[in-house]
N, C-alpha and C positions, 0 to 999 in steps of 0.2 A: 730124783725128787723133781716135779715139774710146777707143783702148787703148794704154797704155804701160806696158810691164813692164820695169823696170830690175834687179829681183830678180837675185841672184847674179853682179852687175856687178863690176868693179873700179874703178869712178868713184871719185874721190876730190875733197875740196873742198866748195865751196857749191853747193847746187842754185841755178841761176839764177832771178832773179825773173822772167826772162821765161817761166817756167813757167805764169805766170797768163795768157799769151795764147792757151793752149790751152782755149779756153773749150768747145770740143765734146768735150773729154775725159769720158768714163764710168768708166774704169778706170784707177788710177794705183797701182803697186806699186814702191815705192822701196828695199825691202829683203828680205835683207840687202845692202847695198851700203855704200861709204865715204864717204858724205855726212857733212860737218861743218858746223859753225856753226848759225846760226838757220835754220829753216823760213821761207821768204819769205813775208811777209803776203799776197803776190798770189796764193797758193794759193786765197784765197777768191773770187777770180774764177772758179774751176773749178765754177760752179754746176751742171754737168750730170753731175758725178761721184757715182757711186753705190757706188763701191769705193774705199778708201784705206787703203793698208797702208803705214806709216812704220817698221815695225820688221824686224830689227834695223838700226839706224843709229845714227851718233853725232851726231845733231842736239842741239844745245845750247840753253839758254835757256827761254824762255816759250812753251808752244804758243800760236801767234797767235790771239787772239780771232777774226779773220777766218774760222777753221774753222767758225764758227757760222752762216756765209752758205751752207754746203754742204748745204741743207735736202734735198736727194735722196739723201744718203749712207744706205746701208741696211748697209754695213760699214766700220768703223773699227778699226784696229789701231794703237796707239800704242806698241808695246813689243817688246823692251826698247829704250829710247831715253836719251839722257841729258838730256831736257827736265827742268826745274826750275822752281821757283816755283808759284804757284798755277794751278790747274785752271782755265781760262776759262768763266766762267759762260753765255756765249753757247753753250756746247755743248748747253745744253738747250734749244735752239731747233731742234735736229735731230729 
């Protein structure tokens, strides 16, 4: 799987950590949708990602530092979300 578009779905609850097993994924759009809770750190395993759209969602907590492992990203949309805390410095590696 290289393309996963879940925008405008009515999924609710946490995004499963198994998302990190989709290592060939290049495009991931998660919003707008009803995802809540923390973004799993396993998203850092998606090293083929070039497009990541996380908003609008109801993700909470800190953006995982593992996002800095997504060095092929050319598009990153983080809002609106309910992320809190410090912005991870690892983003500077992108």
